Kinemage of the C-alpha trace (Angstrom):
@kinemage 1
@onewidth
@group {chain A} dominant
@subgroup {mainchain}
@vectorlist {calphas} color= white
{ca met a 1} P 94.746 114.075 116.301
{ca gly a 2} L 93.513 113.605 112.737
{ca asn a 3} L 95.671 112.338 109.920
{ca ser a 4} L 95.856 115.768 108.279
{ca asp a 5} L 97.082 117.285 111.557
{ca ala a 6} L 100.124 115.027 111.457
{ca gly a 7} L 101.425 116.233 108.098
{ca val a 8} L 101.241 112.739 106.593
{ca gly a 9} L 100.210 112.747 102.950
{ca pro a 10} L 100.467 110.638 99.809
{ca ala a 11} L 104.147 111.542 99.297
{ca thr a 12} L 105.192 110.632 102.862
{ca thr a 13} L 107.876 107.939 102.945
{ca ser a 14} L 108.140 107.458 106.712
{ca phe a 15} L 106.593 108.503 109.994
{ca thr a 16} L 106.747 107.568 113.652
{ca val a 17} L 103.789 107.493 116.028
{ca ser a 18} L 104.360 107.617 119.776
{ca gly a 19} L 101.739 107.189 122.426
{ca val a 20} L 100.258 105.089 125.188
{ca arg a 21} L 98.614 101.692 124.771
{ca asn a 22} L 97.411 99.654 127.744
{ca gly a 23} L 99.294 101.996 130.053
{ca ser a 24} L 102.658 101.518 128.342
{ca leu a 25} L 104.604 103.935 126.183
{ca val a 26} L 104.756 102.622 122.609
{ca thr a 27} L 106.312 103.702 119.343
{ca val a 28} L 105.448 102.473 115.862
{ca arg a 29} L 107.482 103.439 112.818
{ca trp a 30} L 106.123 103.211 109.278
{ca asp a 31} L 108.628 103.223 106.419
{ca arg a 32} L 107.428 102.671 102.837
{ca gly a 33} L 104.786 100.121 103.783
{ca ala a 34} L 106.625 98.314 106.565
{ca val a 35} L 105.897 98.815 110.258
{ca ser a 36} L 108.264 98.253 113.158
{ca gly a 37} L 108.209 98.984 116.852
{ca asp a 38} L 106.321 97.644 119.843
{ca pro a 39} L 105.593 93.957 119.058
{ca pro a 40} L 102.157 93.705 120.760
{ca thr a 41} L 101.034 96.877 118.977
{ca leu a 42} L 102.244 95.488 115.643
{ca asp a 43} L 100.258 92.317 116.350
{ca leu a 44} L 97.166 94.411 117.016
{ca ile a 45} L 97.633 96.271 113.721
{ca glu a 46} L 97.712 92.947 111.869
{ca leu a 47} L 94.633 91.732 113.767
{ca glu a 48} L 92.719 94.902 112.812
{ca ile a 49} L 93.538 94.296 109.158
{ca glu a 50} L 92.529 90.624 109.327
{ca phe a 51} L 89.304 91.475 111.166
{ca ala a 52} L 88.416 93.975 108.445
{ca arg a 53} L 88.945 91.340 105.774
{ca ala a 54} L 86.915 88.751 107.652
{ca thr a 55} L 83.974 91.103 108.191
{ca arg a 56} L 84.116 93.074 104.946
{ca arg a 57} L 80.571 92.181 103.910
{ca asp a 58} L 78.985 92.866 107.292
{ca pro a 59} L 77.254 96.289 107.137
{ca leu a 60} L 76.985 96.438 110.925
{ca val a 61} L 80.743 96.447 111.512
{ca gln a 62} L 82.278 99.881 112.022
{ca arg a 63} L 85.784 100.253 110.673
{ca thr a 64} L 88.584 102.649 111.460
{ca pro a 65} L 89.526 104.841 108.469
{ca gly a 66} L 92.725 102.988 107.646
{ca val a 67} L 91.053 99.599 107.724
{ca val a 68} L 88.560 100.352 104.956
{ca ala a 69} L 91.145 99.474 102.297
{ca ala a 70} L 91.872 96.188 104.041
{ca ala a 71} L 88.196 95.352 103.943
{ca glu a 72} L 88.242 95.983 100.199
{ca gly a 73} L 91.208 93.648 99.730
{ca ser a 74} L 94.124 96.052 99.362
{ca asp a 75} L 96.956 96.491 101.846
{ca pro a 76} L 96.339 99.616 103.944
{ca leu a 77} L 99.949 99.604 105.105
{ca arg a 78} L 101.063 100.511 101.565
{ca asp a 79} L 99.353 103.909 101.767
{ca pro a 80} L 100.844 106.351 104.323
{ca glu a 81} L 97.520 108.006 105.189
{ca gln a 82} L 95.699 104.713 105.651
{ca ala a 83} L 98.611 103.300 107.629
{ca leu a 84} L 98.554 106.328 109.924
{ca gly a 85} L 94.827 105.834 110.470
{ca ile a 86} L 95.279 102.234 111.485
{ca val a 87} L 98.282 102.908 113.729
{ca cys a 88} L 96.475 105.749 115.505
{ca ala a 89} L 93.362 103.586 115.908
{ca val a 90} L 95.196 100.886 117.864
{ca ile a 91} L 97.089 103.272 120.144
{ca asp a 92} L 94.957 104.429 123.074
{ca arg a 93} L 96.443 107.937 123.232
{ca val a 94} L 98.680 109.323 120.504
{ca thr a 95} L 101.174 111.821 121.897
{ca asp a 96} L 103.286 112.540 118.807
{ca val a 97} L 103.458 111.929 115.075
{ca ser a 98} L 106.795 112.717 113.445
{ca val a 99} L 107.127 112.714 109.658
{ca gly a 100} L 110.421 111.732 108.029
{ca asp a 101} L 113.584 110.209 109.367
């Protein structure tokens, strides 16, 4: 599922992603730059962002779409489309993306 398929755009203020990670059902909610939900998945999101920052000058490192901003120094969780990209990248199988409350 691509970001555009989910209906998340620049004006989105919140969304929820549900899916499967490591065989467990997980849910991550994004609301105006803050994420909440499954603690191990939230940890993985933060690790992805830190990894992007640590390897930003390495041309051999492939990055997920949402992590590109992190590599450039900005916070990808501030942008709804970039945040969706990162959340979807760390979930093994996304089953639903709901926009809004």
